[in-house]
Every structure is written in structure tokens, then in C-alpha cells.
N, C-alpha and C positions, 0 to 999 in steps of 0.2 A: 631804585637803582637805574642807571642809564639804560642798560640793555633790556630790562623789562619794559621800560617806557618806549623803547624803539619799536617793539612789536606792536604796541598799541597805536602809535601815531602814524605808521606807514600806511599808504594806500595799498590795497590788495587787488589781485586780478585773477581771473580764471586761467585754466590751462597749466601754467607753471606754478609750482609750489607744493610743498608737503606740510600741511598745517596741523598744529597741535589742537586736538578737539577741545581741550580745556580753554583755549583762547579763541574759539571759533566765533564768538560773539562779534569779533572785529571783522570777520569775513561775511557775516550774515547778510548785510545789505547787498553786497556784491553777488553773493550766491542767489539771493532772492531775485535780484535783477536778471540774473542769468536763467532762472527757471525753477529754483528751489521753492517748494510750498510748505516747508517746515521751518522751525526755529532752531537756533543753535542748541537750545535746551532739549529739543526732541532728539538731537543727534548724540549729545553728551550731557549726562547729568549724573550727579551722585545722590540726588534727593528723590529721584523717581526713576522708573525703568525708562531706558532710552535705547537708541539703536546700538550703542556701544555694548550693551548687555547681550547682543546676539553675535558678537564678533569674538573670535578666539585667535590667539597665537597657536598655530598647528605645528606640533613637533618643534624642530630646532630652526626652522627657516621659512615657514609659510603662514598663510592666513586661512581661516575657515569661517563659515557662518552657519548658525543654527536656523533651521527652516521648518521646524515642527514643534508642537508642545511636548513631544516625547524625545527631545534631544537629538533629532536627526541632523546630521552635519554634512555640508557640501564643501569640498575643496577641489583642487586640481587632481587629475590622474597622476601627473608627475610628482605631486606632493605626497600622494599615497603610494607611490610606486614601490618603495622599499618594502612596505608592509604587504602589498599585493604579491611582490616577488618572494617574500619570506614564506608565504603560505603556498607557493607554487612548487610543483615538481613535474617531472615528465608525465606522471600518472594524473596529476591534478594541475594542469597548466592554465592557471587563472590569468596569466599574462596574455596568452593567446586566445583563450576561450572566454575570458571574463568570469566574473563571480557575482551571483545574486542570492543572498540568503532568502529562503522562502518564508522564514519566520524569525522572530527575535532569538529563538533558541539556536538558530543556525548562524547567527552573527559571530564573527571570529575575533577572539581577543588578540590584541596587538601589544605584547610586552614591550615596555620601554616608550610607548607613545603617550605623550601628555598633551593636553590642551590647557591654555591659560585664559581666563576671563579677567579683563582689567576692572578692578573695583574702583580705583581712584588714581589720578595723577595730581601731583602737587608741586608747586614751585618752592624749592628749598635752597635757592641761591644764597640767601642771606645766612642761613644756618651753616652752609658749607664754606662760604668764602669770606665771611665777616673777619676783618682784620688781616687778611692775606694780601700782600702787595705784589705787584708785578716784578719788582726787583729783588725779592727774597730768593734764596737758593731754591732751585727747582725741586731737589730731593725733599727739602723741608716742606715745601708747599704741597707736594704730592702726599707726603706722610700725613699732613694735617687734613687734607681732603679725604684721604682713605679712612682716617680715624673718625672724622665727623660723619662720613657716609655710613660707616659701620654702626655708629650709635643710632642713627636714624633707622637703619634696618632692624636693629634690635628692638627699638621702640614699637615698631608696627608689625613685628613678626608674630606668627601664630600657626596653628595646625593647618596644613595645606595652603599656607600663604607664602608667596614668594615676593620679597621686597627688593627693588633695584633702584639705586641712585645713579643717574647717568648724566654725563656732561653734554651740554649743547653749546653751539658756537665755539667749539674748540676749548671748552672749559671756562667760558665767560658766564655761563649759566648752568644751573643744575636742577633737575627735576627728579622727583621720586615717583615710582610706579608700584602699586600694590596689586598683586595678582592672586586670584584663587585658582588652584591647580587641580585638575581632574586627571586621574591616572588609569581609569578603566575606560578605554576607548576601543570600540570594536568595528571591524570592517563589515560593512553591510552590502555594498555593491560596487562593482567596477566594470566598465565596458571592456570588451576585447581590446588589446593594444592596437588593432587595426582601426579602431574608432578613437580610443583614448590617446593614442600616439600616432594617429594617421599622418603620414608625411615624414615621420621620424626626424632624423637630424637634417635631412635635406630641406624640410620646410621650417625647421626650428628658427625662430627670430625672423620669419618671413611673412609677408603679406602679398597676395591673398592667402588665407589660411582656412583649413577645413578640418581642424582637429577637435574632436569631442573630448576635450581635456577636463574630465571631472571624475571624481570618485565619491563614494558615500560612506560615511561612518556614523556611529552613534555614541553619545556620551552616556555613561552609566554612573549612578550614585548609590549611596546606601539608602536604607529605609527612611532616613530623615532628609533625603535629597542633598546630602553633603558628599564631598569628595571622599573616595575610599579606594583602596587597592582592589584589583580584580577579584571578584567573587561571583560564583554562579547565582548567588542570591541577590546581587545588586539589581536595581531597577533603572529603567530609562530616566535620564535626568529631565526634570521639569524646569525649563529656563525662565528667567525673569522676562525675557523678550525673545521673540523669534521673528524672522523676516517673512512678510507676505510676498507672494510671487505674482508678478504682473505679466500676463500673456498678451497684453495689447501692443507690445513692441515699441518702436521708436522711429523717428524720422531723422534725416540728416539735419544737424543743427540743434537737436534736442539736448537739454541739460542732462548731465550724468555726474555722479560722484562715486569715487572709489574709497572704501573705508577699510583700511588694513594696516599691515606692518611692513612698510618698506625697509629694506635691509641696510644699504650703505650708499651714500652719495658723497661727492667731493666737489660741490658747486663753487667753493671759495678757494680752491687751490691757486697757488701762484703759477705764473708761466713756467717756472722751473720745475714744479711738480708735474704739470701737464706734459712738458717736453720729456720728462723721464718715463711717464706712462707711454707716450707715443713712440719714442725711439729706442727704449731699452726694455722695459718690463713686458708690455703686450707682445711685441714681435718675438721675444724669446719664448714666451709661454705658448704662443700660437704654433711656432715651429715644432716645439717638443710634443705638443698634444696632437698635431697632425700625424706624427710618426706613431704615437701610441695608439691612436684610433685605427690606423691602417692595419696594425698587427691584430688588434682585438676584433675588428670587424671581419677580417679575413677568416679568423677562427670561428666566429659566430655563424658565418654563412655556411661553414662546412658541417656543423653539428648542432642539432636541436638542443641537446643538453647544455652545450657551451653557450648557446644563445641565451638560455634562461639564466645561467650562472653569471653572465657578464652584461646582461641587459641594463641593469641599474648602474653599473660601473661605467659602461660606455656612454650612457645618457649624461651622467655627471661630468665626465671628462669633456664631452662634446658641447655641453651647455656653455661653459666658460670659453672654450675654443672659438666657437662661432661668435659669441658676444664680443670678444676682444677684437676679432677681425672687423666687425661692424663699427666698433668704437674707434679703431684706427682710422677707418675710412671717413667716419663722421667728423672727427676732430680735424682731419686734414681738409675736408670739404668746406667747413665754415671758418677755417683758420683760427681755431681757439687760442693757440699760443700767441698769435699776432694781436688779437683783440685784448688778451690778457696783458700783453706788453703795453698796449696803448693805455689801458686803464692804469697800469702800474706807474707809467710816466706821470699821469695826473696825480696819482696817490703820492708819489715821491715829491713832486713839487709842493703839494699841499702839506705833506708831513714836515717839510723844511720850514714852512711858515708858521707852524703851531708852536706856541710858547713852550719852551723847554725841549722841543723836538723829540718827544718820547717815541715817535714811530719812524724817525728818519733813517735809522740804521737797520730796520727789520728786513727790508728786501735784499740788500747786499748780504746780510747774514744768512738769509734763506738760500740764496744762490750758492754760497760757500758750503752750506750744510748738505744740499743736494749733491754737489760735486763730491763731497767727502763720502756720502752714502753709496754712490753708484757702484763701486767695485764690490761692496758687501752685498748689495742688492743682486748684482749679477751672480755672485756665488750662491746666494740663497735660492735663486730661481733654478740654478743648475742642480742644487741639492734636492729641491722639491719636485722638479719636473723630470729629472734624469736619475739621480742617485737612488732615491727611494721610490721611484715609479714601479719597479718590480715589487709585487705585493709581499713576496717572501721576506724582503728586507725589514720593513717596519714590523711585520708579524714576529720575526725572530727577535727583534730588539725588545718587543713587549715582554719577553721572557726574562728580562733583566730583573724584574720584580721577584720572579720565582727563585732565581739564583741568590738574590739578596736575602729572601726569607729563609732559604735553606742554610745559608751561612750563619745567619743570626738565630736560627731556630725560633723564629717569631712569626706567628700566624701562618705557619707553613700549610696546614690543611686548608685553611680558608683561601690562601693564595693559589694553591694547587687546584682547588675547585674552580676558581675564576679562570685560570689558564685552560683547564679542561673545557669549560663552557665556551671560552673564546675560540679554542681550537675547533670545536665542533661547528661553530658558526662560520669560521674562516674556511674550513675545508669543504663545506657545503657548496660554496661558490668559488672554488679554486681549481684551476687546471694548470699543473706544473709545466706542460708543454707550451701553453700560451705565455706563462710567466717567463719561461726561458727565452722565448722569442722576444719578449719585451726587454728582458735584461740585455740581450745581445744588441738589440736595436738601439736602445737608449744610451748604452755605454759607448757605442760607436759614434753617437752624435754629440757627445760632450765636446765643448770647445777644445781646440788643438792643444793648448798648454796643459790641460788636465787629462787628456785622453790616453787610454791604454792602447797598445797595439792590437790589431785584430787577433793575433795569436794569443796574447794575454787574455783578451776577452773570452775567446773560445775555451781556453784552459780553465778560467775561473768559472764559466758557465757549467762546464763538465763537473767541476768540483761541487758546485752548488746543487745542481739538479740531479746528479747521479749518486752523490755520496752523503748529502746533508739529510739529517733527520727531519728537517723542516719541509723538505720537498715531498715527503711521503706521508699521507694521512694515516695509513695503516701503522707505520713504524712509530709515528708520533703518538697516536692514541694508545698503542701498546706500552710505549715508554712512560706515558703519564699514568696509566693504570697501575704500573709496577713501581712508580717513582718513590725513591728514598732520598733523604737529605743530601747524601754524598753524590747523588747523580747530577748535581749542578755542574760538576766538573765535565761531564759529558756535553752539557749544553755549551759551556765556555770553550770547549775544544772544537765544537762544530764549525765548519768553514763559513756558513752563512751568518751564524751568530757572531763569530769573530769579526767578520767584515762589517756587520751592522754596528757592533759595538765601537769599531774604529771610526766609521764615517760619521756616526751620530756624535761621537766624542769630539772629533775634529770640528764638526759644525758647531757644536755647543760651546767649544772653547775659543775658536778663532774667528767665526763668522757671526753667529747669532748675537753675542754680547755687543760687538761693534755695530751691528745693524740696529739693535735696540737702542744703543746710545745715540746713534744718528737720528733715529726716529723720535726719541725723547727731545732731542735738540730741536728738531723740526716742529714737533708738536708745541713746544714752548714758544717758539718763534711764530708759529701759525696762530696761537692764541693771541699774541700781541698784535699780529697783523689783522686778525679778525676784529679785535677791539678797535684798531685804527680804522678799519673799513666802516664799522658802525658809527664811529665818531665823524668820519668824513661824510657819511650820509646825513647825520644830524646837522652838520655844519652848513649844509645847503650849497656847498662848493660845486656840486654837480649841476645845479639848476641851470646856470648859464650855458654849460656844455650841451645839455639836453635840448635847451631852447635853440641852440645853434644847429641842431640836427645831426650831431655826430653819431651816425648809426653804429659804427664799430663799438662805441662805448655803450650804446643802448643794448647791444648784444650781451654785455657782461651782466651777470646777476645784480651786482652792486651798482652798475651803471643804469639799470632799469629801476623800477620802484618795488621790486620784489625782494623781501628779506625774510626768509624762512630758514629754520635750522636744517642742516643736513640730516638725512635719514640715518637712524641708528637702531632699527628694529623696534621702534616704539609706535604706538597707534597714531595714525595720521589720516587726515582727510585731504584728498586731492580732487579737484573738480574741473570740468571742462565741458565738451560737447561731442556728440557723435559727428565725425567728419572724416571724409576721405582725404587723399593727398596726391601730390604729383611728384613721383620719385625721380623722374628724368624728363628730358625734353619730349613733348608730344605724348607723354604717358600720364593717364589719370586713373587712379584706383578708386573704385566705388567703396562705399562705407560698410558694405556687408557682403557675405558670401552665402551660398545655398548648397543644398544637396546636389544640385546639378554639377557643381564643381568637383565634388567627390567622384562622381561618375566619369567626368572628363579626365581625371587624374588616374583612374583605375589602371593598374598594371599587375596582373596575377603573377608575374615573374619576379616582382620586387616585393619583399615582405612588407615594407612600410606603406605600399600602395595597393595591397589586397583589400577588396571590398567584400564584406560579409554577405553571404547569400541572402540572409533574411533582410538585410538593409536594401539590397538590390530589388528584392520582391516588393518591399514597401514603396520603394521609389517607382517601380514599374506601375504599381496600382495608384500612385499618388495618395497613398493611405497615410496621411499626416494627422488626421483627427483634428483636434482643436489647437494643434501646435503650428499650423500653417500661418503665414502672414496674409495680409489683405489681398495679395496677388496670387495666393494659392501656392506659394513657394515654401519650401522647408528651409528657413534660415539656419545657418550654422554658427557663424562668427561675425563680429563687427568691430570697428575701430573707433577710437576717440582721442581727444587731446589731453586726457588725464595724465598727469606726470607720475609715472610709476617706476619701480625698479624691482630687483630681486627681493623676495619677502612679500611683495604684493601678490605673488602667485596664490590663487585661491581666494583672493579678496572679493567681496560682493561688489557688484556694480549696481548702483541704485539710481532710480529716476527722481524727479522732483518731489514725488510723494514719499520717498524713502522705501519704495518697493523694489524687490529684486528683479532685475531684467537681464543680468548676465554674471559671469564669473571671470574675473581677470586672470589671464594666464601668460601673457608674453608682451614683448614690444616688437616693433618693426626694426629690421636690420639697419635701415637708414637712420634710425633714431637711438641706437644703443649708446651713443655718447652722452645721452641725457643725464647720466650719473655725474658728468663733469660740466656739461653745458646743455641746457634745454633749448631746442630750436623749434619754435611753434610751427614752422613750415613743414618740418619733417617728422617730428617726434609724435608717435602714435602708440597708444596701448591697445593690445589685442585682447578681445573678450569673447568668451563662449556665450552664445545666445541661450538664455535659460530655456527657451522653447525647444531647442535641439536637445538640451540636457534631459528635459522631461519626456520628450519624444522617444529618446533612447531607453530611458527607464521604463516607460509605459508601453509603447508600441513595439519596440524592438525586443526588450528583455522580458516583457510581461510582468514586471514588478510593480503592478498598479497599487499594491498595498502601501508602497512608499509615497506615491503621489496622493493617495487618499489621506495621508497624515497632514499634508500641506494645506495652507490657506491660500487659495488661488483666486486671482482677480482676472475676469475675462471681459 
């Protein structure tokens, strides 16, 4: 097929690109020229153990890597944060103090945490798309794709096997991914938050960075080394492959590659899509989350228990908030909409010259579709960032299932047990005073046409937080303990439940269906537009333009010679080099940071900049052991040109020999627009130096038993 051939014939380059390891043979020469001393088969193979067998999808949105023959796993501190937090309390504050199991028996189970190893990926485009035309009704096409994908999943399904069939290039290709799923994963170690989250939200997305962003887990298996539910009798997993750790470091310009699960990019959006992100969606979300964070952080600063309760929530809210601000700035700085429009003019002229003109109407149709979607997108953002921002609202709505089970007398005890468990988890990290402040703040910031008066907001808040069953953990748990089927009437009369039922109902009837219809239209058009872009590339029509030096067009992904599928949380290789950058006139950032910078940032009055006494002691003595660099410094983090995004958090950073030198954890703020447009001058991924990770484990925490498991190169 045309699109499979396109991947094989295009030249490839370092820095930009998220490459499928199945097709890495096409990148091998370029990677080896850049410094790789392995083959594509060493990185991805289904016939022998390869680096892919040491990489996992960690939880629902991160990456991890196996670093010992006993299933020891490294990922980011922020990836493990929810599980560290779930084990924390005022009496055992693992967030503040850190946690280090002194033996395998002390390693803590993490219910709900799963890791997935990729067994195989396979091109199934022909099986999914054979006989389907671009002009057939979209609903019929999607029904066929769904049915064929389902049959493929059934064919490869098995115990502890997860099979996924996913679209690439907006549905012009399909690949199948077969995963082996492990469900007994235990917390082994985590540094104090003043190391693992040093700099907090202030330093998030920023360089220079001094964050020891790592945590340690272990995978367990049954006596046959197979996946199994948690059991005290399970044994540490023996992996097919684990990564060796290289303490020899790196120099600026050295080759690196990141092997992990990038979440989502939109490199091939039209100018209309980029404009909507820039002018509508991102600004609305930033404004709403600014207000939410002000409320939550004020409460966290006043009370240690509230700080623990809301730490993970605040981090989650802030992560997107700051990323979107950087994205806006980056898109504007390099004028992404303008360069997209320049490219689209060339595309449109070419499309009109193609026999039958199959692509000539796609851009005008996309423009209309985005215009039609904008009011529904606006309402959706208001609903997501304002209406259901108070936690009590979505929590109350979740009791709809209990009301339904009570009315139908179907699976009532099972549903009641689930609601009771959900309530226990919810109230552990819930403060009604904080939530009330959130409600009043977010309702006051709703755009004018939908806003209640201040008096109405105050009256509703009083009803919710003074009278509702859902605002009181004691009342709710007592109610659930004594619950009978007829008690669903009490739930339905509750002011919070009634409000939640109304706003969710209005959204699901009047906004969501229209938004999804618009998105389906855009997706269908984007698939055709993507097919046209691939055809334009194959036609060679861009060659004269590139020869003429039209730099604006070179900045477009399709105007350059890079053609890689957008990220969709599937295993990818991205490669580049260790390199600093210049963020502004007369400013040059070095490619690495050291422990000196932590001491320079220290501020005992600010939680995120407190430096642990033991760390200061080690610094004063320069007691870095074998983890110091050649200059005697203790390196902390470094940056490179690898093209990463969310989901790459926790990904291994490997040198030319395939040995672990770092753990990816962030991007620089100036480069967060790389989800839409990669800029080689500004886009940098931020990585934890593996030497600092091991220094903290060994010298700071005294958990040398973990280092002794690892295969270390010096």
C-alpha cells in the first residue's frame, strides 16, 4: 500500500520524530551515523530478547524500565506519585520523608497498578482497511474498522494478554499491539518530595532543573514467572531483558535515544486546528486552572494534612496549566499558524492539479468544521474546568449507578460495595472547606452568559456544603452502612446529586453529542488531508520549493523530510543528542546541572525548595562516591534534542551502547509546543542523570541493596 511504502522511502533525521521500533531498520543507518553502536534488531526483536523487553507501559500514562534480574523497575517520582501518596498519612508521610523498603518483605503492594510489556507489534492495515473507500459513509466505515479490529483482538487474546488495534496517520494505517500485563507491582523506594519534586510547580517545565524525579518499584510474578494477581507468595519477576547502567556519563553532542510511550501529538494539524488551540482552548483552560490552583495551594500552605490530601491533585492540575502556557508562547514565537497557512497554499494549488481533485475541497471543509465546533468546544471546556471542578459534583454523579441498581434490584450489593469503597478512597483525600472555596471561585468565573449571581452562588454553596449528604464523610459512610434499596430516593433528593444529575444531563444531551459529531467530521477530513499530504510528499512537488530555500515551508513537518506517525501511547524510539540551547538574546543554557544548583536554590521557607539535611551534609563533604562526574561534581539533570511528550515520563535515556544514562521526565517550557511543531532550536527534553538517581538511593537513603541488584558499568 502507498502509506506503508512512504515510511520506507523517506529519508530520516535525528532530533525530530517518534519512530515505530518495528520499522527502525529504516533509521538504523542514520542512528549509527549519529553514534548508535547497536542494530535495529538489538532494540526491537520478536525472535530474541531485545531492549524492548526491558521497557514497560507504567500505569495509565507513563513509561518504566527494568534494571535488575529481579524485576526492579525505575520510573519518575511523578509517575509513582499517586501510589506514594496512597500509602502516606500524617503518621507515615512518605511524600515528605520518602520511603525505602529495607527488604523485599517490606515492599508495598499497589492495588490497581499494572505494567505492560510489549510482546509484538504488527502492521494490520490490509486486514482492517481492505475494500474500504474514502467516499463510503463514515459510520459504515467505522463500523467495519471496529468489527475487523475486534476479530484481530479475539484472535490474539489470552490470559494476561491485552491486544490493541490502533490507527496511525489519522486512520490511513493500523497496527496491532500485543501486551503481557503484570498486576502485582510494589513500591520499593521513593525519595522525599523535596528531592523527587524539588522546585515543585515553579520549576515544572523549566530549565535549569534540579529535580530528582524518580521512584522505584518491583514487578512480581507467580512461581512460573507468569503474571498473577497480588499474592504474598509471588516472586520477583525475572525479565527477558534488563538495562545495564552506565556511570561514565556523557559530553555535549553525544548521541542519546529515548525508548518509551509518548502519549499524544498533533504534528499534522491544519492551521485552523492550531488557531483553535492557540486562541480558544488553551487560554480558557489556563485561566480556569490558575484560579483552581490559587484556591488549592492556599489551603495546602495552611495545613499539613490538606497538603498531603491535595498534593497529587495540585500536581495534576498544574502540569497541564503550565504546559499550555508554554505551548501558547511557543506557537506564537515561531508563528506556527502562519507557516501552516503557507504550506496549505502549496497543498491547495497541488490538490487542484491532481486528476479528479480528490483533495481540493478538504481544507475549506476543515475550516468550516472547526468553525462549527468552536461553540461546543467552549461549552465543553466550561463544563470540564468550571462546572465539575468541585470534586463533590462528579463524586455525587457517580452514585447514579447505585440509584439505578436500587430501582432495578439488580446487583445491588455488588454496586453498594463498589460505592462504599469509592467513598472511602474519595474522603481520604477530600476537604469540604477547600471544595466549597473551589465551587464559589469557579462558578464566579463562568463566562457572563452562563454565570449565576454572587448571591445565587453563595446560596447554592450553603445548600451543598452544609446540607448535602455528600459533603460529610461521617454521614455518607453511616448512610451506606445502613443502606436499603428504597434509600435511593434520599440520594435523588440530595441538592448536590440533583445538581450533578442536571448538569451532566444537559452536557450529555446538548453539548457532548454535537462536539463528538464535529470531531468525527474533523477526523474524517483530517484522514483525507493526511492521505493528501502523503501523496503530495510522494509526488515530489515540494522538491523545487525546498531547493528554493523557502524556510517557512521547511519548518512544516511535511515540508521537511520527516514523516512519522503522531504519538498515541505506543512504543516509540526518538533520538538526538545532548545539547544546551539559547532561550533568549545573550542567554545560553549549559547542557547539565549539578548539586551546586540545588544549594543555590535552597529556601527553607518554601516547601518546594527545602533541602534535606542529609543531602546538605553529603554536599558539604563532597561525598559523592562513584557517582561524581570527571570534574568531581554531582550531576543532577541534563537536556537533549530527543522529541518527547507526555507518556515519555519515566522513559529510559540510553547511550550509543544501549545502556541507561538517564530517566526522561520533562520538556523545557520554551519547547512545549513540540506536540504541534518541533523546533530544533528550542525543543529540549529534560532527563534525570542516572548517577544522581543512584547517589540518592545509595549515599542518601542507604538503600545499597537496590544498587547491588543492578549491572553497573564504570
